[in-house]
C-alpha positions as CSV (number, residue, x, y, z in Angstrom):
1,M,100.5,107.1,115.9
2,D,101.5,110.4,117.4
3,G,104.5,112.0,115.6
4,F,107.1,109.9,113.8
5,V,109.1,106.8,114.8
6,T,112.7,106.2,113.9
7,H,114.1,102.9,112.7
8,Q,117.7,101.8,112.0
9,I,117.9,100.3,108.5
10,E,121.2,99.0,107.2
11,G,123.1,101.7,109.1
12,A,120.8,104.6,108.2
13,S,118.2,106.3,110.4
14,V,114.8,106.3,108.9
15,D,112.0,108.5,110.3
16,I,108.5,107.3,109.5
17,D,105.4,109.4,109.9
18,V,101.9,107.8,109.7
19,V,98.8,110.1,109.6
20,P,95.1,109.4,109.4
21,V,93.3,110.4,106.2
22,K,89.7,111.5,106.0
23,P,87.2,110.0,105.7
24,H,89.1,106.8,106.6
25,G,92.5,105.2,106.3
26,F,96.1,106.1,106.8
27,C,99.0,107.4,104.7
28,A,102.8,107.4,105.4
29,R,105.9,109.3,104.6
30,F,109.6,108.7,105.4
31,R,113.0,110.4,105.4
32,I,116.5,108.9,105.5
33,F,119.4,110.2,107.5
34,R,122.9,108.8,106.8
35,D,124.7,111.3,109.1
36,A,123.9,114.2,111.3
37,A,124.6,116.8,108.5
38,D,121.8,115.3,106.3
39,Q,118.7,117.4,105.8
40,P,116.5,114.9,103.9
41,E,113.1,115.6,102.4
42,W,110.1,113.5,103.2
43,H,109.1,110.9,100.7
44,Q,105.4,110.0,100.3
45,V,104.3,106.4,100.3
46,H,101.8,105.8,97.5
47,V,99.4,102.9,96.9
48,S,97.8,103.3,93.5
49,G,95.8,106.3,94.5
50,S,94.5,104.7,97.6
51,V,95.2,104.7,101.4
52,F,96.1,102.0,103.9
53,D,93.5,100.4,106.1
54,T,95.6,100.4,109.3
55,P,98.6,102.5,110.6
56,E,100.6,99.3,110.8
57,E,100.2,98.7,107.0
58,A,101.2,102.2,106.3
59,E,104.3,102.0,108.5
60,E,105.3,98.7,107.0
61,A,105.0,100.1,103.4
62,A,107.1,103.1,104.4
63,R,109.7,100.8,106.0
64,S,109.9,98.7,102.8
65,M,110.2,101.7,100.5
66,A,112.9,103.2,102.8
67,L,114.9,99.9,102.8
68,E,114.7,99.8,99.0
69,Q,116.1,103.3,98.8
70,V,118.8,102.6,101.3
71,L,120.0,99.5,99.5
72,S,119.9,101.2,96.1
73,R,122.3,103.8,97.4
74,G,124.7,101.3,98.9
75,A,124.3,102.5,102.5
């Protein structure tokens, strides 16, 4: 994956960035925008001290964590 992808989740824009990890695997991070004035921080996606086997797994985990945060804030 080159750069980040943006998803719309429950009315919020979510940027997801997936990066390769050496020697193998992938990790992900995300940030949530509710409006243009937002300057959100990146949130790391953690898996019990491990990494994801594929970029798709990392992206799906980031999407799931972002959805959880969006819903918990009542977006």
